PQR file with spaces between the fields and no chain letter, atoms N, CA, C, O and H, PARSE charges and radii, in Angstrom:
ATOM       1  N    MET     1     -12.422  -13.988   -8.093 -0.4000 1.5000
ATOM       2  CA   MET     1     -11.526  -12.978   -7.601 -0.0000 2.0000
ATOM       3  C    MET     1     -10.930  -13.473   -6.284  0.5500 1.7000
ATOM       4  O    MET     1     -11.590  -14.158   -5.503 -0.5500 1.4000
ATOM       5  N    GLU     2      -9.683  -13.113   -6.062 -0.4000 1.5000
ATOM       6  CA   GLU     2      -8.978  -13.507   -4.842 -0.0000 2.0000
ATOM       7  C    GLU     2      -8.267  -12.288   -4.269  0.5500 1.7000
ATOM       8  O    GLU     2      -7.571  -11.577   -4.993 -0.5500 1.4000
ATOM       9  H    GLU     2      -9.147  -12.557   -6.697  0.4000 1.0000
ATOM      10  N    VAL     3      -8.437  -12.047   -2.991 -0.4000 1.5000
ATOM      11  CA   VAL     3      -7.735  -10.962   -2.304 -0.0000 2.0000
ATOM      12  C    VAL     3      -6.466  -11.550   -1.710  0.5500 1.7000
ATOM      13  O    VAL     3      -6.530  -12.382   -0.805 -0.5500 1.4000
ATOM      14  H    VAL     3      -9.002  -12.624   -2.402  0.4000 1.0000
ATOM      15  N    LEU     4      -5.313  -11.124   -2.212 -0.4000 1.5000
ATOM      16  CA   LEU     4      -4.037  -11.641   -1.722 -0.0000 2.0000
ATOM      17  C    LEU     4      -3.513  -10.828   -0.550  0.5500 1.7000
ATOM      18  O    LEU     4      -3.031  -11.398    0.429 -0.5500 1.4000
ATOM      19  H    LEU     4      -5.261  -10.448   -2.947  0.4000 1.0000
ATOM      20  N    LYS     5      -3.599   -9.531   -0.633 -0.4000 1.5000
ATOM      21  CA   LYS     5      -3.111   -8.623    0.408 -0.0000 2.0000
ATOM      22  C    LYS     5      -4.024   -7.407    0.457  0.5500 1.7000
ATOM      23  O    LYS     5      -4.620   -7.014   -0.546 -0.5500 1.4000
ATOM      24  H    LYS     5      -3.991   -9.068   -1.428  0.4000 1.0000
ATOM      25  N    VAL     6      -4.121   -6.825    1.635 -0.4000 1.5000
ATOM      26  CA   VAL     6      -4.766   -5.529    1.809 -0.0000 2.0000
ATOM      27  C    VAL     6      -3.703   -4.606    2.371  0.5500 1.7000
ATOM      28  O    VAL     6      -3.060   -4.928    3.371 -0.5500 1.4000
ATOM      29  H    VAL     6      -3.637   -7.144    2.450  0.4000 1.0000
ATOM      30  N    VAL     7      -3.516   -3.463    1.733 -0.4000 1.5000
ATOM      31  CA   VAL     7      -2.519   -2.493    2.184 -0.0000 2.0000
ATOM      32  C    VAL     7      -3.290   -1.301    2.743  0.5500 1.7000
ATOM      33  O    VAL     7      -4.079   -0.672    2.037 -0.5500 1.4000
ATOM      34  H    VAL     7      -4.038   -3.203    0.921  0.4000 1.0000
ATOM      35  N    TRP     8      -3.051   -0.993    4.037 -0.4000 1.5000
ATOM      36  CA   TRP     8      -3.831    0.033    4.720 -0.0000 2.0000
ATOM      37  C    TRP     8      -2.916    1.129    5.248  0.5500 1.7000
ATOM      38  O    TRP     8      -2.066    0.884    6.104 -0.5500 1.4000
ATOM      39  H    TRP     8      -2.410   -1.503    4.611  0.4000 1.0000
ATOM      40  N    TRP     9      -3.100    2.337    4.730 -0.4000 1.5000
ATOM      41  CA   TRP     9      -2.355    3.497    5.205 -0.0000 2.0000
ATOM      42  C    TRP     9      -3.235    4.268    6.171  0.5500 1.7000
ATOM      43  O    TRP     9      -4.436    4.407    5.942 -0.5500 1.4000
ATOM      44  H    TRP     9      -3.791    2.536    4.034  0.4000 1.0000
ATOM      45  N    ASP    10      -2.652    4.768    7.243 -0.4000 1.5000
ATOM      46  CA   ASP    10      -3.383    5.560    8.224 -0.0000 2.0000
ATOM      47  C    ASP    10      -2.794    6.966    8.229  0.5500 1.7000
ATOM      48  O    ASP    10      -1.631    7.159    8.583 -0.5500 1.4000
ATOM      49  H    ASP    10      -1.676    4.655    7.429  0.4000 1.0000
ATOM      50  N    HIS    11      -3.605    7.946    7.835 -0.4000 1.5000
ATOM      51  CA   HIS    11      -3.127    9.334    7.757 -0.0000 2.0000
ATOM      52  C    HIS    11      -3.157   10.054    9.095  0.5500 1.7000
ATOM      53  O    HIS    11      -2.457   11.051    9.271 -0.5500 1.4000
ATOM      54  H    HIS    11      -4.550    7.789    7.548  0.4000 1.0000
ATOM      55  N    LYS    12      -3.953    9.572   10.040 -0.4000 1.5000
ATOM      56  CA   LYS    12      -4.083   10.157   11.373 -0.0000 2.0000
ATOM      57  C    LYS    12      -4.658   11.572   11.360  0.5500 1.7000
ATOM      58  O    LYS    12      -4.504   12.315   12.330 -0.5500 1.4000
ATOM      59  H    LYS    12      -4.522    8.763    9.898  0.4000 1.0000
ATOM      60  N    CYS    13      -5.311   11.942   10.278 -0.4000 1.5000
ATOM      61  CA   CYS    13      -6.056   13.200   10.245 -0.0000 2.0000
ATOM      62  C    CYS    13      -7.149   13.061    9.178  0.5500 1.7000
ATOM      63  O    CYS    13      -6.970   12.319    8.212 -0.5500 1.4000
ATOM      64  H    CYS    13      -5.437   11.339    9.490  0.4000 1.0000
ATOM      65  N    PRO    14      -8.267   13.758    9.337 -0.5600 1.5000
ATOM      66  CA   PRO    14      -9.417   13.560    8.444  0.2800 2.0000
ATOM      67  C    PRO    14      -9.127   13.822    6.963  0.5500 1.7000
ATOM      68  O    PRO    14      -9.656   13.118    6.103 -0.5500 1.4000
ATOM      69  N    ASN    15      -8.309   14.805    6.659 -0.4000 1.5000
ATOM      70  CA   ASN    15      -8.056   15.161    5.262 -0.0000 2.0000
ATOM      71  C    ASN    15      -6.828   14.501    4.673  0.5500 1.7000
ATOM      72  O    ASN    15      -6.554   14.673    3.485 -0.5500 1.4000
ATOM      73  H    ASN    15      -7.879   15.376    7.358  0.4000 1.0000
ATOM      74  N    GLY    16      -6.087   13.757    5.460 -0.4000 1.5000
ATOM      75  CA   GLY    16      -4.863   13.138    4.979 -0.0000 2.0000
ATOM      76  C    GLY    16      -3.714   14.126    4.952  0.5500 1.7000
ATOM      77  O    GLY    16      -3.931   15.334    4.847 -0.5500 1.4000
ATOM      78  H    GLY    16      -6.310   13.618    6.425  0.4000 1.0000
ATOM      79  N    LYS    17      -2.511   13.629    5.045 -0.4000 1.5000
ATOM      80  CA   LYS    17      -1.330   14.492    5.030 -0.0000 2.0000
ATOM      81  C    LYS    17      -0.744   14.651    3.636  0.5500 1.7000
ATOM      82  O    LYS    17      -0.060   15.635    3.356 -0.5500 1.4000
ATOM      83  H    LYS    17      -2.335   12.648    5.130  0.4000 1.0000
ATOM      84  N    VAL    18      -1.010   13.689    2.762 -0.4000 1.5000
ATOM      85  CA   VAL    18      -0.524   13.739    1.386 -0.0000 2.0000
ATOM      86  C    VAL    18      -1.653   13.310    0.461  0.5500 1.7000
ATOM      87  O    VAL    18      -2.654   12.751    0.908 -0.5500 1.4000
ATOM      88  H    VAL    18      -1.566   12.890    2.989  0.4000 1.0000
ATOM      89  N    SER    19      -1.489   13.570   -0.812 -0.4000 1.5000
ATOM      90  CA   SER    19      -2.537   13.213   -1.765 -0.0000 2.0000
ATOM      91  C    SER    19      -2.656   11.698   -1.909  0.5500 1.7000
ATOM      92  O    SER    19      -1.678   10.969   -1.747 -0.5500 1.4000
ATOM      93  H    SER    19      -0.676   14.024   -1.176  0.4000 1.0000
ATOM      94  N    SER    20      -3.851   11.245   -2.210 -0.4000 1.5000
ATOM      95  CA   SER    20      -4.055    9.812   -2.394 -0.0000 2.0000
ATOM      96  C    SER    20      -3.249    9.303   -3.584  0.5500 1.7000
ATOM      97  O    SER    20      -2.815    8.151   -3.583 -0.5500 1.4000
ATOM      98  H    SER    20      -4.645   11.838   -2.342  0.4000 1.0000
ATOM      99  N    ALA    21      -3.043   10.135   -4.592 -0.4000 1.5000
ATOM     100  CA   ALA    21      -2.249    9.723   -5.751 -0.0000 2.0000
ATOM     101  C    ALA    21      -0.810    9.406   -5.342  0.5500 1.7000
ATOM     102  O    ALA    21      -0.238    8.424   -5.814 -0.5500 1.4000
ATOM     103  H    ALA    21      -3.396   11.071   -4.592  0.4000 1.0000
ATOM     104  N    LYS    22      -0.226   10.220   -4.478 -0.4000 1.5000
ATOM     105  CA   LYS    22       1.146    9.978   -4.023 -0.0000 2.0000
ATOM     106  C    LYS    22       1.224    8.677   -3.234  0.5500 1.7000
ATOM     107  O    LYS    22       2.174    7.907   -3.379 -0.5500 1.4000
ATOM     108  H    LYS    22      -0.691   11.018   -4.095  0.4000 1.0000
ATOM     109  N    VAL    23       0.219    8.440   -2.400 -0.4000 1.5000
ATOM     110  CA   VAL    23       0.188    7.215   -1.614 -0.0000 2.0000
ATOM     111  C    VAL    23       0.038    6.005   -2.527  0.5500 1.7000
ATOM     112  O    VAL    23       0.766    5.024   -2.374 -0.5500 1.4000
ATOM     113  H    VAL    23      -0.553    9.066   -2.282  0.4000 1.0000
ATOM     114  N    HIS    24      -0.888    6.059   -3.467 -0.4000 1.5000
ATOM     115  CA   HIS    24      -1.132    4.920   -4.359 -0.0000 2.0000
ATOM     116  C    HIS    24       0.055    4.651   -5.276  0.5500 1.7000
ATOM     117  O    HIS    24       0.336    3.495   -5.592 -0.5500 1.4000
ATOM     118  H    HIS    24      -1.479    6.856   -3.591  0.4000 1.0000
ATOM     119  N    ARG    25       0.753    5.694   -5.707 -0.4000 1.5000
ATOM     120  CA   ARG    25       1.937    5.489   -6.557 -0.0000 2.0000
ATOM     121  C    ARG    25       3.091    4.840   -5.799  0.5500 1.7000
ATOM     122  O    ARG    25       4.001    4.293   -6.422 -0.5500 1.4000
ATOM     123  H    ARG    25       0.524    6.633   -5.450  0.4000 1.0000
ATOM     124  N    SER    26       3.072    4.889   -4.472 -0.4000 1.5000
ATOM     125  CA   SER    26       4.156    4.283   -3.697 -0.0000 2.0000
ATOM     126  C    SER    26       4.063    2.750   -3.698  0.5500 1.7000
ATOM     127  O    SER    26       5.015    2.069   -3.314 -0.5500 1.4000
ATOM     128  H    SER    26       2.333    5.333   -3.966  0.4000 1.0000
ATOM     129  N    LEU    27       2.930    2.217   -4.126 -0.4000 1.5000
ATOM     130  CA   LEU    27       2.712    0.770   -4.166 -0.0000 2.0000
ATOM     131  C    LEU    27       3.044    0.237   -5.559  0.5500 1.7000
ATOM     132  O    LEU    27       2.489    0.700   -6.555 -0.5500 1.4000
ATOM     133  H    LEU    27       2.157    2.770   -4.438  0.4000 1.0000
ATOM     134  N    LYS    28       3.930   -0.715   -5.621 -0.4000 1.5000
ATOM     135  CA   LYS    28       4.317   -1.356   -6.882 -0.0000 2.0000
ATOM     136  C    LYS    28       3.945   -2.828   -6.807  0.5500 1.7000
ATOM     137  O    LYS    28       4.256   -3.495   -5.820 -0.5500 1.4000
ATOM     138  H    LYS    28       4.381   -1.091   -4.811  0.4000 1.0000
ATOM     139  N    ILE    29       3.290   -3.338   -7.827 -0.4000 1.5000
ATOM     140  CA   ILE    29       2.906   -4.744   -7.888 -0.0000 2.0000
ATOM     141  C    ILE    29       3.783   -5.420   -8.929  0.5500 1.7000
ATOM     142  O    ILE    29       3.840   -4.999  -10.084 -0.5500 1.4000
ATOM     143  H    ILE    29       3.037   -2.797   -8.629  0.4000 1.0000
ATOM     144  N    ILE    30       4.467   -6.480   -8.499 -0.4000 1.5000
ATOM     145  CA   ILE    30       5.405   -7.187   -9.372 -0.0000 2.0000
ATOM     146  C    ILE    30       4.875   -8.596   -9.589  0.5500 1.7000
ATOM     147  O    ILE    30       4.775   -9.389   -8.653 -0.5500 1.4000
ATOM     148  H    ILE    30       4.421   -6.822   -7.560  0.4000 1.0000
ATOM     149  N    GLU    31       4.537   -8.892  -10.841 -0.4000 1.5000
ATOM     150  CA   GLU    31       4.015  -10.220  -11.176 -0.0000 2.0000
ATOM     151  C    GLU    31       5.180  -11.102  -11.604  0.5500 1.7000
ATOM     152  O    GLU    31       5.941  -10.755  -12.508 -0.5500 1.4000
ATOM     153  H    GLU    31       4.619   -8.248  -11.602  0.4000 1.0000
ATOM     154  N    GLU    32       5.308  -12.243  -10.944 -0.4000 1.5000
ATOM     155  CA   GLU    32       6.372  -13.192  -11.242 -0.0000 2.0000
ATOM     156  C    GLU    32       5.755  -14.549  -11.520  0.5500 1.7000
ATOM     157  O    GLU    32       4.577  -14.770  -11.240 -0.5500 1.4000
ATOM     158  H    GLU    32       4.691  -12.525  -10.209  0.4000 1.0000
ATOM     159  N    SER    33       6.535  -15.444  -12.063 -0.4000 1.5000
ATOM     160  CA   SER    33       6.008  -16.775  -12.372 -0.0000 2.0000
ATOM     161  C    SER    33       5.563  -17.521  -11.112  0.5500 1.7000
ATOM     162  O    SER    33       4.671  -18.368  -11.169 -0.5500 1.4000
ATOM     163  H    SER    33       7.492  -15.264  -12.290  0.4000 1.0000
ATOM     164  N    SER    34       6.185  -17.203   -9.978 -0.4000 1.5000
ATOM     165  CA   SER    34       5.839  -17.873   -8.724 -0.0000 2.0000
ATOM     166  C    SER    34       4.682  -17.200   -7.989  0.5500 1.7000
ATOM     167  O    SER    34       4.220  -17.706   -6.966 -0.5500 1.4000
ATOM     168  H    SER    34       6.909  -16.515   -9.931  0.4000 1.0000
ATOM     169  N    GLY    35       4.215  -16.069   -8.499 -0.4000 1.5000
ATOM     170  CA   GLY    35       3.108  -15.369   -7.849 -0.0000 2.0000
ATOM     171  C    GLY    35       3.239  -13.874   -7.995  0.5500 1.7000
ATOM     172  O    GLY    35       3.871  -13.381   -8.929 -0.5500 1.4000
ATOM     173  H    GLY    35       4.590  -15.658   -9.330  0.4000 1.0000
ATOM     174  N    VAL    36       2.645  -13.161   -7.077 -0.4000 1.5000
ATOM     175  CA   VAL    36       2.649  -11.705   -7.108 -0.0000 2.0000
ATOM     176  C    VAL    36       3.328  -11.187   -5.851  0.5500 1.7000
ATOM     177  O    VAL    36       3.025  -11.632   -4.744 -0.5500 1.4000
ATOM     178  H    VAL    36       2.132  -13.561   -6.318  0.4000 1.0000
ATOM     179  N    ASN    37       4.250  -10.243   -6.027 -0.4000 1.5000
ATOM     180  CA   ASN    37       4.915   -9.594   -4.895 -0.0000 2.0000
ATOM     181  C    ASN    37       4.566   -8.116   -4.908  0.5500 1.7000
ATOM     182  O    ASN    37       4.282   -7.540   -5.959 -0.5500 1.4000
ATOM     183  H    ASN    37       4.496   -9.882   -6.927  0.4000 1.0000
ATOM     184  N    ILE    38       4.591   -7.513   -3.736 -0.4000 1.5000
ATOM     185  CA   ILE    38       4.361   -6.076   -3.672 -0.0000 2.0000
ATOM     186  C    ILE    38       5.592   -5.396   -3.111  0.5500 1.7000
ATOM     187  O    ILE    38       6.325   -5.961   -2.300 -0.5500 1.4000
ATOM     188  H    ILE    38       4.822   -7.980   -2.883  0.4000 1.0000
ATOM     189  N    SER    39       5.801   -4.172   -3.560 -0.4000 1.5000
ATOM     190  CA   SER    39       6.892   -3.342   -3.084 -0.0000 2.0000
ATOM     191  C    SER    39       6.280   -1.994   -2.726  0.5500 1.7000
ATOM     192  O    SER    39       5.488   -1.445   -3.492 -0.5500 1.4000
ATOM     193  H    SER    39       5.205   -3.712   -4.218  0.4000 1.0000
ATOM     194  N    ILE    40       6.646   -1.459   -1.565 -0.4000 1.5000
ATOM     195  CA   ILE    40       6.085   -0.189   -1.125 -0.0000 2.0000
ATOM     196  C    ILE    40       7.214    0.776   -0.832  0.5500 1.7000
ATOM     197  O    ILE    40       8.054    0.522    0.031 -0.5500 1.4000
ATOM     198  H    ILE    40       7.290   -1.904   -0.942  0.4000 1.0000
ATOM     199  N    GLU    41       7.233    1.893   -1.560 -0.4000 1.5000
ATOM     200  CA   GLU    41       8.206    2.944   -1.303 -0.0000 2.0000
ATOM     201  C    GLU    41       7.698    3.763   -0.123  0.5500 1.7000
ATOM     202  O    GLU    41       6.495    3.996   -0.006 -0.5500 1.4000
ATOM     203  H    GLU    41       6.551    2.100   -2.262  0.4000 1.0000
ATOM     204  N    SER    42       8.593    4.198    0.748 -0.4000 1.5000
ATOM     205  CA   SER    42       8.152    4.973    1.905 -0.0000 2.0000
ATOM     206  C    SER    42       7.692    6.365    1.465  0.5500 1.7000
ATOM     207  O    SER    42       8.215    6.948    0.515 -0.5500 1.4000
ATOM     208  H    SER    42       9.570    4.008    0.653  0.4000 1.0000
ATOM     209  N    VAL    43       6.712    6.865    2.180 -0.4000 1.5000
ATOM     210  CA   VAL    43       6.219    8.228    1.998 -0.0000 2.0000
ATOM     211  C    VAL    43       6.519    8.944    3.300  0.5500 1.7000
ATOM     212  O    VAL    43       5.966    8.597    4.344 -0.5500 1.4000
ATOM     213  H    VAL    43       6.286    6.391    2.951  0.4000 1.0000
ATOM     214  N    LYS    44       7.395    9.945    3.249 -0.4000 1.5000
ATOM     215  CA   LYS    44       7.915   10.582    4.463 -0.0000 2.0000
ATOM     216  C    LYS    44       6.831   11.103    5.403  0.5500 1.7000
ATOM     217  O    LYS    44       6.976   11.031    6.624 -0.5500 1.4000
ATOM     218  H    LYS    44       7.845   10.226    2.402  0.4000 1.0000
ATOM     219  N    GLU    45       5.765   11.618    4.843 -0.4000 1.5000
ATOM     220  CA   GLU    45       4.768   12.314    5.647 -0.0000 2.0000
ATOM     221  C    GLU    45       3.849   11.393    6.445  0.5500 1.7000
ATOM     222  O    GLU    45       3.149   11.854    7.346 -0.5500 1.4000
ATOM     223  H    GLU    45       5.647   11.677    3.852  0.4000 1.0000
ATOM     224  N    ILE    46       3.841   10.089    6.124 -0.4000 1.5000
ATOM     225  CA   ILE    46       2.936    9.169    6.816 -0.0000 2.0000
ATOM     226  C    ILE    46       3.690    7.924    7.271  0.5500 1.7000
ATOM     227  O    ILE    46       4.774    7.617    6.775 -0.5500 1.4000
ATOM     228  H    ILE    46       4.410    9.715    5.391  0.4000 1.0000
ATOM     229  N    ASP    47       3.094    7.221    8.218 -0.4000 1.5000
ATOM     230  CA   ASP    47       3.686    5.983    8.726 -0.0000 2.0000
ATOM     231  C    ASP    47       3.629    4.895    7.662  0.5500 1.7000
ATOM     232  O    ASP    47       2.795    4.967    6.758 -0.5500 1.4000
ATOM     233  H    ASP    47       2.214    7.471    8.621  0.4000 1.0000
ATOM     234  N    PRO    48       4.492    3.896    7.749 -0.5600 1.5000
ATOM     235  CA   PRO    48       4.415    2.770    6.811  0.2800 2.0000
ATOM     236  C    PRO    48       3.042    2.094    6.911  0.5500 1.7000
ATOM     237  O    PRO    48       2.436    2.080    7.982 -0.5500 1.4000
ATOM     238  N    PRO    49       2.555    1.541    5.809 -0.5600 1.5000
ATOM     239  CA   PRO    49       1.232    0.928    5.833  0.2800 2.0000
ATOM     240  C    PRO    49       1.224   -0.408    6.561  0.5500 1.7000
ATOM     241  O    PRO    49       2.256   -1.055    6.738 -0.5500 1.4000
ATOM     242  N    GLU    50       0.040   -0.793    6.971 -0.4000 1.5000
ATOM     243  CA   GLU    50      -0.182   -2.133    7.526 -0.0000 2.0000
ATOM     244  C    GLU    50      -0.493   -3.048    6.357  0.5500 1.7000
ATOM     245  O    GLU    50      -1.310   -2.698    5.505 -0.5500 1.4000
ATOM     246  H    GLU    50      -0.799   -0.268    6.827  0.4000 1.0000
ATOM     247  N    ILE    51       0.136   -4.209    6.296 -0.4000 1.5000
ATOM     248  CA   ILE    51      -0.112   -5.164    5.222 -0.0000 2.0000
ATOM     249  C    ILE    51      -0.832   -6.364    5.839  0.5500 1.7000
ATOM     250  O    ILE    51      -0.311   -7.034    6.730 -0.5500 1.4000
ATOM     251  H    ILE    51       0.800   -4.493    6.988  0.4000 1.0000
ATOM     252  N    ILE    52      -2.029   -6.611    5.346 -0.4000 1.5000
ATOM     253  CA   ILE    52      -2.895   -7.644    5.886 -0.0000 2.0000
ATOM     254  C    ILE    52      -3.017   -8.754    4.844  0.5500 1.7000
ATOM     255  O    ILE    52      -3.331   -8.483    3.686 -0.5500 1.4000
ATOM     256  H    ILE    52      -2.453   -6.066    4.622  0.4000 1.0000
ATOM     257  N    ASP    53      -2.773   -9.992    5.243 -0.4000 1.5000
ATOM     258  CA   ASP    53      -2.924  -11.110    4.320 -0.0000 2.0000
ATOM     259  C    ASP    53      -4.376  -11.234    3.900  0.5500 1.7000
ATOM     260  O    ASP    53      -5.291  -10.936    4.668 -0.5500 1.4000
ATOM     261  H    ASP    53      -2.518  -10.213    6.185  0.4000 1.0000
ATOM     262  N    GLY    54      -4.568  -11.679    2.668 -0.4000 1.5000
ATOM     263  CA   GLY    54      -5.914  -11.834    2.123 -0.0000 2.0000
ATOM     264  C    GLY    54      -6.696  -12.900    2.860  0.5500 1.7000
ATOM     265  O    GLY    54      -6.164  -13.622    3.703 -0.5500 1.4000
ATOM     266  H    GLY    54      -3.825  -11.921    2.045  0.4000 1.0000
ATOM     267  N    PHE    55      -7.964  -12.980    2.523 -0.4000 1.5000
ATOM     268  CA   PHE    55      -8.843  -13.924    3.187 -0.0000 2.0000
ATOM     269  C    PHE    55      -9.748  -14.597    2.184  0.5500 1.7000
ATOM     270  O    PHE    55     -10.569  -15.435    2.558 -0.5500 1.4000
ATOM     271  H    PHE    55      -8.396  -12.393    1.837  0.4000 1.0000
């Protein structure tokens, strides 16, 4: 297994501002012959996620 990216959303409150399903659906994984790309749709209620390179 290889971790390519870690996508971290910060809700800034204990219960979150939106459902986890809405947050997870905003992430799209696109597999291409040259590798894997990610696309993230913005979610108005929360800040854009931090994208951390894999290790």
